[in-house]
C-alpha positions as CSV (number, residue, x, y, z in Angstrom):
1,M,39.2,-55.8,-53.2
2,F,39.0,-53.1,-50.5
3,S,35.8,-51.0,-50.6
4,F,35.6,-47.4,-49.3
5,F,31.8,-47.9,-48.9
6,K,30.4,-49.1,-45.6
7,K,27.6,-51.6,-45.6
8,S,24.3,-49.8,-45.6
9,K,22.6,-49.6,-42.2
10,K,19.0,-50.6,-41.6
11,V,16.8,-47.5,-42.0
12,V,14.9,-46.8,-38.7
13,E,11.4,-45.5,-39.3
14,L,10.6,-42.5,-37.1
15,P,7.1,-42.2,-35.6
16,V,4.7,-40.0,-37.5
17,V,4.2,-36.6,-35.9
18,E,0.8,-35.2,-36.3
19,D,0.5,-31.9,-38.0
20,I,0.5,-29.1,-35.5
21,P,-2.2,-26.6,-36.3
22,V,-0.9,-23.2,-37.2
23,T,-2.5,-20.3,-35.4
24,P,-3.5,-17.6,-37.8
25,D,-1.8,-14.3,-37.3
26,V,-3.9,-12.0,-35.2
27,E,-3.5,-8.4,-35.5
28,P,-2.8,-6.8,-32.1
29,Q,-5.5,-4.6,-30.9
30,E,-4.6,-1.0,-30.6
31,Q,-4.3,0.0,-27.0
32,K,-5.4,3.4,-25.8
33,P,-2.6,5.6,-24.5
34,I,-2.5,6.0,-20.7
35,W,-1.7,9.3,-19.1
36,S,-0.3,9.5,-15.5
37,I,0.1,12.3,-13.1
38,D,1.2,12.4,-9.5
39,K,1.5,14.7,-6.6
40,T,3.6,14.4,-3.5
41,F,2.7,15.2,0.1
42,N,4.5,15.2,3.5
43,F,3.4,14.5,7.0
44,E,4.8,13.5,10.4
45,M,3.4,10.4,12.1
46,G,4.3,7.8,14.8
47,H,3.5,4.1,14.8
48,R,4.4,0.8,16.3
49,V,4.8,-2.3,14.2
50,W,3.8,-4.8,16.9
51,S,3.8,-7.7,14.5
52,Q,7.5,-7.4,13.5
53,K,9.5,-10.6,13.4
54,L,13.1,-11.1,12.2
55,E,13.5,-14.8,11.5
56,H,16.4,-14.7,9.0
57,E,19.4,-13.5,11.0
58,D,21.7,-14.4,8.2
59,L,19.9,-11.6,6.2
60,S,18.9,-9.1,8.8
61,I,22.2,-9.5,10.8
62,T,20.2,-8.7,13.9
63,T,17.0,-10.0,15.5
64,D,16.4,-6.7,17.4
65,C,12.8,-5.8,16.4
66,A,13.3,-2.0,16.9
67,C,10.1,-1.3,15.0
68,K,8.1,-2.7,17.9
69,H,9.2,0.4,19.8
70,L,7.1,3.6,19.7
71,H,8.7,5.7,17.0
72,G,7.9,7.9,14.1
73,H,8.9,9.1,10.6
74,S,8.8,12.1,8.4
75,Y,6.7,10.5,5.7
76,E,6.5,11.4,2.0
77,V,3.6,10.0,0.0
78,K,3.1,10.2,-3.8
79,I,-0.4,9.7,-5.2
80,E,-0.4,8.6,-8.9
81,L,-3.5,9.0,-11.0
82,S,-4.0,7.5,-14.5
83,S,-6.6,7.7,-17.3
84,S,-7.0,6.7,-20.9
85,E,-9.0,9.8,-21.6
86,L,-8.5,13.5,-20.8
87,D,-11.2,15.7,-19.3
88,Q,-12.6,18.9,-20.8
89,S,-9.5,20.8,-19.7
90,F,-7.3,18.2,-21.5
91,M,-6.0,16.9,-18.2
92,V,-6.3,13.6,-16.3
93,T,-7.6,15.9,-13.7
94,D,-6.5,19.2,-12.3
95,F,-3.7,18.9,-9.7
96,K,-5.9,20.9,-7.3
97,N,-8.4,18.0,-7.3
98,L,-5.8,16.3,-5.0
99,N,-6.1,19.0,-2.4
100,F,-8.4,16.7,-0.4
101,M,-5.4,14.5,0.2
102,K,-3.4,17.3,1.7
103,Q,-6.3,18.2,3.9
104,F,-6.7,14.5,5.1
105,L,-3.0,14.2,5.9
106,D,-2.8,17.5,7.6
107,E,-6.0,17.2,9.7
108,I,-6.1,13.4,10.4
109,L,-2.6,12.0,10.3
110,D,0.0,14.8,10.7
111,H,1.6,14.8,14.2
112,K,-0.5,11.8,15.3
113,F,0.3,8.3,16.4
114,M,-1.3,5.4,14.5
115,V,-2.3,2.4,16.7
116,D,-3.7,-0.9,15.5
117,I,-6.8,-1.9,17.4
118,N,-5.4,-5.4,17.4
119,D,-2.1,-4.3,19.0
120,P,-1.9,-6.2,22.3
121,N,-0.6,-3.0,23.9
122,C,-3.5,-0.9,22.5
123,M,-5.0,-0.1,25.9
124,I,-1.6,0.5,27.5
125,I,-0.7,3.1,24.8
126,T,-4.1,4.8,24.4
127,T,-5.8,4.3,27.9
128,V,-8.9,3.1,26.1
129,S,-9.9,-0.6,25.7
130,P,-9.9,-1.8,22.1
131,Y,-13.1,-3.6,23.0
132,D,-14.8,-0.3,23.9
133,I,-13.5,1.2,20.7
134,A,-14.8,-1.7,18.6
135,I,-18.2,-1.7,20.3
136,K,-18.8,2.0,20.0
137,E,-17.5,2.5,16.5
138,N,-18.8,-0.8,14.9
139,F,-15.2,-1.1,13.6
140,L,-14.8,-1.9,10.0
141,K,-11.9,-2.2,7.6
142,N,-10.5,1.0,6.0
143,K,-11.9,3.1,8.9
144,I,-9.9,5.5,11.0
145,I,-10.9,6.8,14.4
146,H,-9.7,10.0,16.1
147,L,-9.5,8.7,19.7
148,G,-9.7,12.1,21.5
149,A,-12.8,13.1,19.6
150,E,-14.6,9.8,20.1
151,F,-13.6,9.3,23.8
152,P,-13.3,12.8,25.4
153,V,-12.5,13.2,29.0
154,D,-12.5,16.2,31.5
155,D,-8.9,15.8,32.5
156,E,-7.0,18.2,30.3
157,N,-3.7,16.2,30.2
158,L,-5.5,12.9,29.5
159,Q,-7.5,14.6,26.7
160,L,-4.3,15.9,25.2
161,H,-2.9,12.4,25.3
162,R,-5.9,10.8,23.6
163,D,-5.9,13.6,21.0
164,S,-2.6,12.2,19.9
165,F,-3.9,8.9,18.6
166,V,-5.7,7.6,15.5
167,I,-6.9,4.0,15.6
168,V,-7.0,1.7,12.6
169,D,-7.8,-2.0,12.0
170,F,-4.4,-3.0,10.6
171,C,-0.8,-3.1,11.7
172,P,0.7,0.2,10.5
173,T,3.5,-1.1,8.3
174,S,4.5,0.9,5.3
175,E,2.7,-1.7,3.1
176,N,-0.6,-1.4,5.0
177,I,-0.4,2.4,5.2
178,C,0.2,2.5,1.5
179,K,-2.8,0.4,0.7
180,F,-5.0,2.4,3.2
181,L,-4.1,5.7,1.5
182,K,-4.7,4.3,-2.0
183,D,-8.1,3.0,-1.0
184,Y,-9.0,6.3,0.6
185,A,-7.8,8.3,-2.4
186,Q,-9.8,6.1,-4.8
187,S,-12.9,6.5,-2.7
188,K,-12.6,10.3,-3.0
189,I,-11.6,10.5,-6.6
190,G,-14.3,8.1,-7.8
191,N,-14.6,7.7,-11.5
192,I,-12.7,10.8,-12.3
193,A,-9.4,8.8,-12.6
194,T,-7.8,5.6,-11.4
195,V,-5.5,5.8,-8.4
196,S,-2.9,3.6,-10.2
197,A,-0.3,3.6,-7.4
198,V,0.7,5.1,-4.1
199,E,4.3,5.3,-2.9
200,L,5.4,5.9,0.6
201,W,8.8,6.8,2.0
202,E,9.5,6.3,5.7
203,T,13.1,7.6,5.1
204,K,15.0,8.5,2.0
205,K,16.2,4.9,1.9
206,S,13.1,3.0,2.8
207,H,10.3,3.1,0.3
208,C,7.1,1.2,-0.5
209,R,4.8,1.1,-3.6
210,Y,1.3,-0.3,-3.9
211,G,-0.4,-0.5,-7.2
């Protein structure tokens, strides 16, 4: 007689899986709200990105390192402050408390040319040996030197030339300038607020953010 039932197969015993401990539900801690404010400034400055390398021609299309040339930009910088608490005026801080940034940009960077002390052409560009600058100024990170003020000369034309330069200890890429400005702003603001980010535009299409 034909049977519709197949012969029973041997039962395969599966390995025992140990009980996985269940993590008890943890109520999420309530996070304080964060307020952010920002203010934008403009300045004109020249630089030379002496360290530029273009090693991916399939991406860059060209290997012409134009940023190694002496050139400049109409910069725009945005300083963002944040805090989980408001001050006695119910503000992160008054926008006027960022006036120091405008003063710094206007008096130190505007219409200047930023040169890295490590630039192999530093002496050619500035007429002052980077060794002399480092020795005289005991050069440290996050320091900026106004060359004309520190190395004055009697020659009027040469003095005007040196007055054009500010010396730093980093290659003045957008990324490094952004970090430099953020560190400077935080050193001035102190514990009033956190400088949560700095954004820098070289052009309308080229933008950097640090923070």
